[in-house]
C-alpha positions in Angstrom: -49.4 -5.0 49.6 -46.6 -7.4 50.7 -43.8 -4.3 51.1 -46.5 -2.2 53.2 -47.0 -5.0 55.6 -43.3 -5.5 55.8 -42.7 -1.9 56.9 -42.5 -2.0 60.9 -43.5 1.5 62.4 -42.0 3.9 59.5 -40.2 3.5 56.3 -40.1 4.3 52.5 -42.8 2.4 50.4 -42.2 2.6 46.5 -46.2 2.6 45.3 -47.3 4.2 41.7 -43.9 4.9 40.4 -42.8 7.2 43.7 -41.0 6.6 46.9 -43.6 7.6 49.5 -42.6 8.1 53.0 -44.7 6.3 55.9 -44.8 7.1 59.3 -46.5 5.7 62.8 -48.1 3.0 60.5 -49.3 1.7 63.9 -51.0 4.4 65.6 -54.9 3.6 66.0 -57.0 6.1 64.1 -60.2 4.5 65.0 -59.7 3.6 68.9 -63.2 1.7 69.4 -62.2 -0.9 66.3 -58.5 -0.8 66.6 -58.0 0.3 62.9 -54.6 2.0 62.6 -53.0 4.3 59.7 -51.7 1.2 58.2 -55.1 0.1 57.6 -56.3 3.3 56.4 -53.0 3.5 53.9 -54.3 -0.3 52.6 -57.7 0.7 52.0 -57.1 3.8 50.0 -54.3 2.4 47.9 -56.8 -0.9 47.2 -59.8 1.0 46.5 -57.6 3.3 44.5 -58.5 2.2 40.9 -62.4 2.5 41.6 -61.9 5.7 43.7 -59.2 7.6 41.4 -61.8 8.6 38.8 -64.0 10.5 41.0 -60.9 12.2 42.2 -58.7 12.9 39.1 -58.6 16.6 37.5 -60.4 18.0 40.8 -59.2 20.0 43.2 -59.4 18.3 46.7 -60.7 19.4 50.4 -59.4 17.2 52.8 -60.4 16.5 56.6 -57.6 15.5 58.4 -57.6 13.5 62.0 -53.7 13.2 63.0 -54.7 12.0 66.5 -57.4 9.8 65.4 -61.2 10.4 65.1 -61.2 11.2 68.8 -58.6 13.7 68.7 -58.1 17.2 66.9 -58.9 17.7 63.3 -58.8 20.3 60.4 -60.0 21.0 57.2 -57.3 21.6 54.6 -57.5 23.0 51.3 -54.4 24.7 50.7 -51.4 22.2 49.6 -48.8 22.0 52.8 -45.3 23.0 52.1 -44.2 19.6 52.5 -46.0 17.9 49.9 -43.5 16.2 47.4 -42.7 17.7 44.1 -44.6 14.9 42.4 -47.8 15.8 43.9 -50.4 17.2 41.5 -51.7 20.4 42.4 -53.9 23.3 40.7 -53.7 27.1 41.5 -57.3 28.3 41.8 -57.3 31.7 39.5 -60.2 33.3 41.6 -58.7 32.8 45.1 -59.1 35.6 47.4 -56.6 36.6 49.8 -58.6 34.5 52.6 -59.0 31.4 50.4 -56.9 28.4 49.5 -54.5 29.2 46.4 -53.4 25.8 45.7 -55.2 22.7 46.1 -53.8 19.1 45.7 -55.0 16.9 42.7 -55.2 13.2 43.4 -53.9 11.7 40.2 -52.7 8.4 41.1 -52.1 5.6 43.7 -49.0 7.2 45.4 -51.1 10.7 46.1 -53.7 8.1 48.0 -50.9 6.5 50.0 -49.2 9.9 50.9 -52.7 11.5 51.9 -53.5 8.5 54.1 -50.5 8.4 55.8 -51.2 12.0 56.5 -54.2 10.9 58.7 -56.6 12.0 55.9 -59.5 10.3 56.7 -62.1 12.2 54.6 -61.7 13.4 50.9 -64.1 16.1 49.2 -63.4 16.6 45.7 -64.8 19.6 43.7 -68.0 19.2 41.9 -66.2 20.8 38.8 -63.0 20.0 37.1 -59.9 22.0 37.0 -60.1 23.0 33.4 -63.7 24.2 33.6 -64.0 25.0 37.4 -66.9 27.5 36.8 -68.8 24.2 35.4 -70.1 21.4 37.5 -70.2 18.2 36.4 -72.9 16.9 38.8 -75.9 18.3 40.5 -75.7 17.4 44.0 -78.8 16.3 46.3 -78.1 16.0 50.0 -80.6 14.7 52.6 -78.9 16.0 55.7 -80.9 14.5 58.7 -81.3 16.5 62.0 -81.0 15.2 65.3 -84.7 13.9 65.4 -84.6 12.8 61.9 -85.0 8.6 61.7 -83.5 6.8 59.4 -87.0 5.7 58.3 -87.4 9.6 57.4 -84.1 9.3 55.4 -85.4 6.7 53.4 -88.6 8.6 52.9 -86.7 11.5 51.3 -84.5 9.3 49.2 -87.8 7.6 48.0 -89.3 10.7 47.4 -86.2 11.7 45.2 -86.5 8.8 43.3 -89.9 9.1 42.3 -89.6 12.9 41.3 -86.5 11.8 39.3 -88.1 9.0 37.3 -91.1 11.3 36.6 -88.6 13.7 35.1 -86.5 11.4 33.0 -83.3 11.7 35.1 -80.9 9.5 36.1 -79.5 9.8 39.7 -76.9 7.8 41.6 -77.6 7.5 45.3 -75.1 6.4 48.2 -75.2 6.4 51.7 -72.7 8.9 53.5 -71.2 6.4 55.9 -72.7 8.7 59.0 -76.6 9.2 58.9 -77.5 10.4 55.3 -78.1 9.7 51.9 -76.9 11.7 48.7 -77.9 11.6 44.9 -75.7 13.0 42.5 -77.0 13.5 39.2 -74.8 13.7 36.2 -75.1 16.6 33.6 -73.7 17.7 30.4 -70.0 19.1 30.8 -69.3 22.8 30.2 -73.0 23.6 30.0 -74.6 24.4 33.3 -73.1 26.9 36.2 -73.3 26.2 39.5 -76.4 28.8 39.9 -78.0 26.5 37.4 -77.3 23.3 39.6 -78.2 25.1 42.7 -81.6 26.6 41.6 -82.7 23.4 40.4 -81.6 20.9 43.1 -83.4 23.6 45.4 -86.7 23.6 43.4 -86.8 20.2 43.3 -85.9 19.9 46.8 -88.8 22.4 47.8 -91.0 20.5 46.0 -90.2 17.2 47.9 -90.2 19.4 51.2 -93.7 20.4 50.5 -94.7 16.7 50.9 -93.4 16.3 54.0 -93.3 19.7 55.4 -93.1 18.4 59.2 -89.9 16.4 58.7 -88.0 19.4 57.0 -86.2 22.5 57.9 -84.9 25.2 55.6 -83.0 27.2 58.2 -79.2 27.6 57.6 -78.3 27.4 61.0 -78.3 23.9 62.7 -79.5 25.2 65.9 -82.6 26.6 64.4 -83.7 23.6 62.6 -85.5 22.0 65.7 -83.6 18.5 64.8 -85.5 18.5 61.3 -83.6 17.2 58.4 -82.4 19.8 55.8 -82.5 19.3 51.9 -79.5 21.1 51.3 -78.9 22.4 47.9 -76.5 25.0 48.8 -73.4 22.5 48.2 -74.1 23.1 44.3 -71.4 26.1 44.5 -67.7 26.9 43.9 -65.7 25.1 46.5 -68.6 23.8 48.2 -68.3 19.9 48.3 -69.9 16.4 49.5 -67.7 13.3 50.7 -66.4 11.3 47.8 -67.6 7.9 46.8 -66.0 5.4 48.7 -64.2 8.0 51.1 -63.6 6.8 54.8 -65.8 8.8 57.5 -64.3 9.9 60.6 -66.4 7.8 62.5 -66.6 4.7 65.0 -66.2 1.5 62.8 -64.4 3.5 59.8 -67.5 3.4 57.6 -67.4 4.2 53.8 -69.8 6.3 51.9 -70.8 3.6 49.3 -72.8 3.8 46.4 -76.0 2.0 46.4 -78.7 0.9 44.0 -82.1 2.7 44.4 -83.6 -0.9 44.9 -81.4 -1.0 48.0 -83.8 1.4 49.7 -86.3 -1.5 50.4 -83.4 -3.5 52.2 -84.5 -3.7 55.6 -80.6 -4.3 56.2 -79.6 -1.2 54.5 -78.0 1.3 56.8 -75.8 4.8 56.1 -72.7 2.9 57.8 -73.3 -0.3 56.6 -70.0 -0.8 54.8 -66.7 0.2 56.1 -62.8 -0.1 55.2 -63.0 -3.9 55.2 -66.4 -5.0 53.9 -66.5 -2.4 51.0 -63.9 -3.7 49.2 -65.9 -7.2 49.1 -69.1 -5.3 47.7 -66.9 -3.5 45.1 -65.7 -7.2 43.9 -69.2 -8.5 43.8 -71.0 -5.9 42.4 -68.7 -3.6 40.6 -68.7 0.1 40.8 -72.3 1.5 41.2 -71.4 4.9 40.9 -69.6 4.6 37.6 -72.7 6.4 35.4 -71.6 9.5 37.2 -68.9 9.8 35.5 -70.2 8.6 31.9 -73.7 9.9 32.0 -74.1 13.4 30.5 -77.7 14.8 30.8 -80.1 17.8 30.6 -81.8 19.6 33.4 -85.4 19.7 32.5 -87.2 22.7 33.6 -89.2 22.4 36.8 
């Protein structure tokens, strides 16, 4: 990192076997906290050995904030024309005219540096790998709080999912989103299930959870129709629909990170969805290791519900 720190405002950085052009390094992206683009690049390059396994071989949907989290922002799926030739990419065979045709695939630390330099604060990798893009590698449970949903209620939902998964003999891996919610990723056998399978399974599980606390849940699609209630969102189990990647930074004050947790941490009174940020999560990983690793290693069948 010494070379990164030695670059003043802009310059070339030799990282991961490639020269990455860095610009506006002192530009503040998180005004309330003073975190700059240099801080974002440093974080993503430092966390890369842990985070890259969740990105490699997967198309990326990117949330870019060129003027910081209080400025204009946009989702980017199509790889930009100025992307370097060494950047790995994937052509989506079924892309329609209105869809992105070629996606970035982050396969190394240089890609992480390049993305961060382009103010990519949030990264969402596809649930499926490019070589089998119709077959997800995990089922996604997304506890999406509404305006009236309290943190205690989010924890209640998570505990209910924990109990249900234990009853089914299925292992799920929880993480805080870095904003307000909690997600649970369930690794499944590869090249076995379709998105219809995972969406249907998570919907059945979520509706059973919802029946236990019906006053806290809305199944309405539009937020404006949910009356401030939480949505147990199963619809992200679909091609080209994604949830925030593990260890990705969120565009919110404090530069929070979507951090994996242990199930027992649901009972930690200090747990919050934005508890860890681009500085503190690194110490956590050094101390606890990658708590999400099982998502990559475990393959499970989805029992009938």
